[in-house]
Biopython code that builds the backbone (N, CA, C, O; Angstrom):
import numpy as np
from Bio.PDB.StructureBuilder import StructureBuilder

atoms = [
    (1, "MET", "N", (-23.577, -136.413, 28.549)),
    (1, "MET", "CA", (-24.722, -135.676, 28.021)),
    (1, "MET", "C", (-24.562, -134.205, 28.569)),
    (1, "MET", "O", (-23.850, -134.163, 29.572)),
    (2, "GLY", "N", (-24.977, -133.181, 28.213)),
    (2, "GLY", "CA", (-24.475, -131.760, 28.369)),
    (2, "GLY", "C", (-26.029, -131.176, 28.644)),
    (2, "GLY", "O", (-26.992, -131.770, 28.158)),
    (3, "PHE", "N", (-26.190, -130.025, 29.422)),
    (3, "PHE", "CA", (-27.601, -129.463, 29.448)),
    (3, "PHE", "C", (-27.812, -129.297, 28.111)),
    (3, "PHE", "O", (-29.025, -129.314, 27.905)),
    (4, "ASN", "N", (-27.262, -129.163, 27.230)),
    (4, "ASN", "CA", (-27.954, -128.612, 26.054)),
    (4, "ASN", "C", (-28.850, -129.605, 25.114)),
    (4, "ASN", "O", (-29.632, -129.445, 24.176)),
    (5, "ASP", "N", (-28.359, -130.654, 25.812)),
    (5, "ASP", "CA", (-29.168, -131.842, 25.038)),
    (5, "ASP", "C", (-30.832, -131.922, 25.369)),
    (5, "ASP", "O", (-31.429, -132.592, 26.212)),
    (6, "ARG", "N", (-31.251, -131.113, 24.516)),
    (6, "ARG", "CA", (-33.055, -130.953, 25.553)),
    (6, "ARG", "C", (-33.736, -132.025, 24.307)),
    (6, "ARG", "O", (-34.867, -132.403, 24.611)),
    (7, "GLY", "N", (-33.324, -132.449, 23.245)),
    (7, "GLY", "CA", (-33.982, -133.697, 22.865)),
    (7, "GLY", "C", (-35.232, -133.172, 21.884)),
    (7, "GLY", "O", (-36.395, -133.240, 22.282)),
    (8, "GLY", "N", (-34.877, -132.626, 20.522)),
    (8, "GLY", "CA", (-36.025, -132.484, 19.707)),
    (8, "GLY", "C", (-36.170, -130.588, 19.599)),
    (8, "GLY", "O", (-36.983, -129.856, 19.035)),
    (9, "ASN", "N", (-35.144, -130.368, 20.308)),
    (9, "ASN", "CA", (-35.473, -128.671, 20.013)),
    (9, "ASN", "C", (-34.074, -128.435, 18.965)),
    (9, "ASN", "O", (-32.874, -128.484, 19.235)),
    (10, "SER", "N", (-34.872, -128.132, 17.526)),
    (10, "SER", "CA", (-33.853, -127.901, 16.627)),
    (10, "SER", "C", (-34.035, -126.404, 16.448)),
    (10, "SER", "O", (-34.151, -126.184, 15.243)),
    (11, "ARG", "N", (-34.104, -125.324, 17.135)),
    (11, "ARG", "CA", (-34.382, -123.991, 17.004)),
    (11, "ARG", "C", (-33.241, -123.590, 16.317)),
    (11, "ARG", "O", (-33.342, -123.237, 15.142)),
    (12, "GLY", "N", (-32.227, -123.596, 16.859)),
    (12, "GLY", "CA", (-30.894, -123.435, 16.190)),
    (12, "GLY", "C", (-30.762, -121.776, 16.804)),
    (12, "GLY", "O", (-31.593, -121.320, 17.590)),
    (13, "GLY", "N", (-29.873, -121.185, 16.425)),
    (13, "GLY", "CA", (-29.560, -119.997, 17.238)),
    (13, "GLY", "C", (-29.792, -118.663, 17.122)),
    (13, "GLY", "O", (-29.204, -117.990, 16.276)),
    (14, "GLY", "N", (-30.503, -118.255, 17.802)),
    (14, "GLY", "CA", (-31.307, -116.757, 18.073)),
    (14, "GLY", "C", (-32.311, -116.837, 16.671)),
    (14, "GLY", "O", (-33.531, -116.825, 16.836)),
    (15, "GLY", "N", (-31.868, -116.899, 15.610)),
    (15, "GLY", "CA", (-32.806, -116.107, 14.681)),
    (15, "GLY", "C", (-32.847, -114.662, 14.573)),
    (15, "GLY", "O", (-33.880, -113.992, 14.554)),
    (16, "GLY", "N", (-31.772, -114.263, 14.510)),
    (16, "GLY", "CA", (-31.531, -112.859, 14.087)),
    (16, "GLY", "C", (-31.513, -111.997, 15.399)),
    (16, "GLY", "O", (-30.939, -110.910, 15.460)),
    (17, "PHE", "N", (-32.149, -112.540, 16.381)),
    (17, "PHE", "CA", (-32.346, -111.152, 17.326)),
    (17, "PHE", "C", (-31.255, -111.062, 18.201)),
    (17, "PHE", "O", (-30.774, -112.143, 18.539)),
    (18, "ARG", "N", (-30.724, -110.001, 18.671)),
    (18, "ARG", "CA", (-29.901, -109.409, 19.645)),
    (18, "ARG", "C", (-30.174, -109.599, 21.027)),
    (18, "ARG", "O", (-31.187, -108.958, 21.310)),
    (19, "SER", "N", (-29.667, -110.258, 22.104)),
    (19, "SER", "CA", (-30.236, -110.584, 23.097)),
    (19, "SER", "C", (-29.399, -109.344, 23.968)),
    (19, "SER", "O", (-29.766, -109.341, 25.143)),
    (20, "SER", "N", (-28.773, -108.711, 23.784)),
    (20, "SER", "CA", (-27.441, -108.296, 24.510)),
    (20, "SER", "C", (-28.132, -106.563, 24.661)),
    (20, "SER", "O", (-27.894, -105.709, 23.807)),
    (21, "GLY", "N", (-29.134, -106.254, 26.100)),
    (21, "GLY", "CA", (-29.376, -104.856, 26.124)),
    (21, "GLY", "C", (-30.661, -104.356, 25.233)),
    (21, "GLY", "O", (-30.995, -104.803, 24.135)),
    (22, "PRO", "N", (-31.158, -103.541, 25.822)),
    (22, "PRO", "CA", (-32.464, -103.090, 24.952)),
    (22, "PRO", "C", (-32.101, -102.304, 23.727)),
    (22, "PRO", "O", (-31.066, -101.644, 23.641)),
    (23, "ARG", "N", (-33.080, -102.418, 22.703)),
    (23, "ARG", "CA", (-33.190, -102.211, 21.272)),
    (23, "ARG", "C", (-32.682, -100.825, 21.072)),
    (23, "ARG", "O", (-33.006, -99.875, 21.785)),
    (24, "GLU", "N", (-31.813, -100.764, 19.995)),
    (24, "GLU", "CA", (-31.771, -99.080, 19.881)),
    (24, "GLU", "C", (-33.146, -98.663, 18.987)),
    (24, "GLU", "O", (-33.717, -99.176, 18.025)),
    (25, "MET", "N", (-33.376, -97.452, 19.819)),
    (25, "MET", "CA", (-35.122, -96.948, 18.678)),
    (25, "MET", "C", (-34.847, -95.951, 18.257)),
    (25, "MET", "O", (-34.017, -95.279, 18.869)),
    (26, "HIS", "N", (-35.421, -95.464, 17.069)),
    (26, "HIS", "CA", (-35.090, -94.539, 16.314)),
    (26, "HIS", "C", (-36.422, -94.077, 15.992)),
    (26, "HIS", "O", (-37.298, -94.912, 15.764)),
    (27, "LYS", "N", (-36.722, -92.590, 15.939)),
    (27, "LYS", "CA", (-37.452, -91.451, 15.835)),
    (27, "LYS", "C", (-38.158, -91.607, 14.199)),
    (27, "LYS", "O", (-37.668, -91.890, 13.105)),
    (28, "ALA", "N", (-39.717, -91.227, 14.725)),
    (28, "ALA", "CA", (-40.418, -91.618, 13.236)),
    (28, "ALA", "C", (-41.577, -90.821, 13.454)),
    (28, "ALA", "O", (-41.853, -90.582, 14.630)),
    (29, "THR", "N", (-42.321, -90.355, 12.552)),
    (29, "THR", "CA", (-43.644, -89.988, 12.420)),
    (29, "THR", "C", (-44.734, -91.099, 12.065)),
    (29, "THR", "O", (-44.612, -91.885, 11.126)),
    (30, "CYS", "N", (-45.558, -91.067, 12.735)),
    (30, "CYS", "CA", (-46.607, -92.036, 12.503)),
    (30, "CYS", "C", (-47.534, -91.615, 10.927)),
    (30, "CYS", "O", (-48.163, -90.557, 10.957)),
    (31, "ALA", "N", (-47.574, -92.323, 9.828)),
    (31, "ALA", "CA", (-48.232, -91.971, 8.819)),
    (31, "ALA", "C", (-49.724, -91.704, 9.150)),
    (31, "ALA", "O", (-50.301, -90.873, 8.448)),
    (32, "ASP", "N", (-50.446, -92.352, 10.195)),
    (32, "ASP", "CA", (-52.038, -91.887, 10.284)),
    (32, "ASP", "C", (-52.237, -90.746, 11.420)),
    (32, "ASP", "O", (-52.940, -89.845, 10.962)),
    (33, "CYS", "N", (-51.898, -90.541, 12.558)),
    (33, "CYS", "CA", (-51.751, -89.495, 13.542)),
    (33, "CYS", "C", (-50.869, -88.454, 13.400)),
    (33, "CYS", "O", (-51.260, -87.361, 13.810)),
    (34, "LYS", "N", (-49.594, -88.541, 12.839)),
    (34, "LYS", "CA", (-48.690, -87.620, 12.435)),
    (34, "LYS", "C", (-48.218, -87.473, 13.789)),
    (34, "LYS", "O", (-47.709, -86.375, 14.013)),
    (35, "GLN", "N", (-48.255, -88.421, 14.912)),
    (35, "GLN", "CA", (-47.777, -88.138, 15.856)),
    (35, "GLN", "C", (-46.008, -88.692, 16.248)),
    (35, "GLN", "O", (-45.817, -89.865, 15.926)),
    (36, "GLU", "N", (-44.874, -88.029, 16.833)),
    (36, "GLU", "CA", (-43.662, -88.418, 16.858)),
    (36, "GLU", "C", (-43.907, -89.894, 17.304)),
    (36, "GLU", "O", (-44.841, -90.083, 18.084)),
    (37, "THR", "N", (-43.091, -91.058, 16.849)),
    (37, "THR", "CA", (-43.218, -91.994, 17.544)),
    (37, "THR", "C", (-41.602, -93.018, 17.963)),
    (37, "THR", "O", (-40.697, -92.211, 17.748)),
    (38, "GLU", "N", (-41.130, -94.004, 18.310)),
    (38, "GLU", "CA", (-39.948, -94.440, 18.551)),
    (38, "GLU", "C", (-40.304, -96.080, 17.793)),
    (38, "GLU", "O", (-41.067, -96.945, 18.223)),
    (39, "VAL", "N", (-39.622, -96.098, 16.796)),
    (39, "VAL", "CA", (-39.395, -97.786, 16.439)),
    (39, "VAL", "C", (-38.510, -98.356, 16.380)),
    (39, "VAL", "O", (-37.576, -97.588, 16.148)),
    (40, "PRO", "N", (-38.043, -99.815, 16.494)),
    (40, "PRO", "CA", (-36.946, -100.650, 16.785)),
    (40, "PRO", "C", (-36.323, -100.782, 15.161)),
    (40, "PRO", "O", (-35.862, -101.891, 14.891)),
    (41, "PHE", "N", (-36.292, -100.063, 14.413)),
    (41, "PHE", "CA", (-35.405, -100.160, 13.084)),
    (41, "PHE", "C", (-35.448, -98.782, 12.546)),
    (41, "PHE", "O", (-36.250, -97.962, 12.993)),
    (42, "VAL", "N", (-34.579, -98.490, 11.563)),
    (42, "VAL", "CA", (-34.468, -97.538, 10.718)),
    (42, "VAL", "C", (-35.352, -97.209, 9.488)),
    (42, "VAL", "O", (-35.246, -97.834, 8.433)),
    (43, "PRO", "N", (-36.293, -96.120, 9.690)),
    (43, "PRO", "CA", (-37.574, -95.985, 8.617)),
    (43, "PRO", "C", (-36.437, -95.691, 7.401)),
    (43, "PRO", "O", (-35.402, -95.027, 7.344)),
    (44, "SER", "N", (-37.071, -96.411, 6.610)),
    (44, "SER", "CA", (-36.475, -96.279, 4.944)),
    (44, "SER", "C", (-36.667, -95.349, 4.252)),
    (44, "SER", "O", (-35.854, -94.784, 3.520)),
    (45, "GLY", "N", (-38.073, -95.040, 4.476)),
    (45, "GLY", "CA", (-38.874, -93.698, 4.188)),
    (45, "GLY", "C", (-40.188, -94.107, 2.671)),
    (45, "GLY", "O", (-41.126, -93.448, 2.222)),
    (46, "ASP", "N", (-39.615, -95.489, 2.292)),
    (46, "ASP", "CA", (-40.462, -96.142, 1.034)),
    (46, "ASP", "C", (-41.609, -96.573, 1.819)),
    (46, "ASP", "O", (-42.564, -96.199, 1.138)),
    (47, "ARG", "N", (-42.123, -97.219, 2.993)),
    (47, "ARG", "CA", (-42.958, -97.269, 3.695)),
    (47, "ARG", "C", (-43.507, -96.778, 5.021)),
    (47, "ARG", "O", (-42.846, -96.438, 6.003)),
    (48, "PRO", "N", (-44.810, -96.796, 4.888)),
    (48, "PRO", "CA", (-45.229, -96.073, 6.137)),
    (48, "PRO", "C", (-44.765, -96.544, 7.608)),
    (48, "PRO", "O", (-44.545, -97.746, 7.755)),
    (49, "VAL", "N", (-44.599, -95.654, 8.734)),
    (49, "VAL", "CA", (-44.412, -96.154, 9.792)),
    (49, "VAL", "C", (-45.428, -95.535, 10.760)),
    (49, "VAL", "O", (-45.766, -94.352, 10.805)),
    (50, "TYR", "N", (-45.961, -96.803, 11.718)),
    (50, "TYR", "CA", (-47.239, -96.087, 12.242)),
    (50, "TYR", "C", (-46.779, -96.392, 13.908)),
    (50, "TYR", "O", (-45.887, -97.148, 14.294)),
    (51, "CYS", "N", (-47.641, -95.596, 14.679)),
    (51, "CYS", "CA", (-47.325, -95.796, 16.097)),
    (51, "CYS", "C", (-47.642, -96.947, 16.559)),
    (51, "CYS", "O", (-47.885, -97.889, 15.806)),
    (52, "ARG", "N", (-47.686, -97.041, 17.909)),
    (52, "ARG", "CA", (-48.318, -98.412, 18.510)),
    (52, "ARG", "C", (-49.946, -98.443, 18.142)),
    (52, "ARG", "O", (-50.412, -99.357, 17.462)),
    (53, "GLU", "N", (-50.627, -97.532, 18.575)),
    (53, "GLU", "CA", (-52.169, -97.528, 18.772)),
    (53, "GLU", "C", (-52.279, -97.477, 16.835)),
    (53, "GLU", "O", (-53.107, -98.256, 16.362)),
    (54, "CYS", "N", (-51.694, -96.837, 16.098)),
    (54, "CYS", "CA", (-52.329, -96.598, 14.590)),
    (54, "CYS", "C", (-51.778, -98.270, 13.915)),
    (54, "CYS", "O", (-52.533, -98.868, 13.148)),
    (55, "TYR", "N", (-50.635, -98.776, 14.249)),
    (55, "TYR", "CA", (-50.494, -100.364, 13.842)),
    (55, "TYR", "C", (-51.336, -101.218, 14.369)),
    (55, "TYR", "O", (-51.428, -102.245, 13.697)),
    (56, "GLN", "N", (-51.961, -101.193, 15.276)),
    (56, "GLN", "CA", (-53.054, -102.475, 15.637)),
    (56, "GLN", "C", (-54.221, -102.403, 14.682)),
    (56, "GLN", "O", (-54.937, -103.365, 14.405)),
    (57, "LYS", "N", (-54.376, -100.965, 14.117)),
    (57, "LYS", "CA", (-55.713, -100.733, 13.134)),
    (57, "LYS", "C", (-54.646, -101.752, 11.686)),
    (57, "LYS", "O", (-55.083, -102.789, 11.187)),
    (58, "HIS", "N", (-53.753, -101.338, 11.425)),
    (58, "HIS", "CA", (-53.151, -101.721, 10.006)),
    (58, "HIS", "C", (-52.697, -102.981, 9.626)),
    (58, "HIS", "O", (-52.409, -103.310, 8.475)),
    (59, "ARG", "N", (-52.618, -103.934, 10.989)),
    (59, "ARG", "CA", (-51.642, -104.749, 10.969)),
    (59, "ARG", "C", (-52.274, -106.411, 10.243)),
    (59, "ARG", "O", (-53.498, -106.407, 10.120)),
    (60, "PRO", "N", (-51.844, -107.227, 9.962)),
    (60, "PRO", "CA", (-52.451, -108.097, 9.129)),
    (60, "PRO", "C", (-53.454, -108.709, 10.185)),
    (60, "PRO", "O", (-53.209, -108.607, 11.388)),
    (61, "ALA", "N", (-54.472, -109.282, 9.765)),
    (61, "ALA", "CA", (-55.067, -110.382, 11.104)),
    (61, "ALA", "C", (-54.792, -111.434, 10.770)),
    (61, "ALA", "O", (-54.676, -111.808, 9.603)),
    (62, "ARG", "N", (-54.620, -112.185, 11.915)),
    (62, "ARG", "CA", (-54.102, -113.586, 12.392)),
    (62, "ARG", "C", (-54.965, -114.485, 12.638)),
    (62, "ARG", "O", (-55.932, -114.265, 13.369)),
    (63, "TYR", "N", (-54.705, -115.808, 11.974)),
    (63, "TYR", "CA", (-55.711, -117.054, 11.579)),
    (63, "TYR", "C", (-55.386, -117.605, 12.791)),
    (63, "TYR", "O", (-55.878, -118.681, 13.131)),
]
sb = StructureBuilder()
sb.init_structure("model")
sb.init_model(0)
sb.init_chain("A")
sb.init_seg("    ")
for serial, (resi, resn, name, xyz) in enumerate(atoms, 1):
    if name == "N":
        sb.init_residue(resn, " ", resi, " ")
    sb.init_atom(name, np.array(xyz, "f"), 0.0, 1.0, " ", f" {name:<3s}", serial, name[0])
structure = sb.get_structure()
């Protein structure tokens, strides 16, 4: 019985996240306050990008 036998933990591997080192950040301009910000994805241009503060106002409510 190895140390990976955790019983019932069926999460699989990683879920698409890279765990090696810091994320690559990309510069973008916030659609609300027009300040330059950095985001962990390449902005495509067809959707608005928000800074951390403005994103809090726009994100959907969690139940």
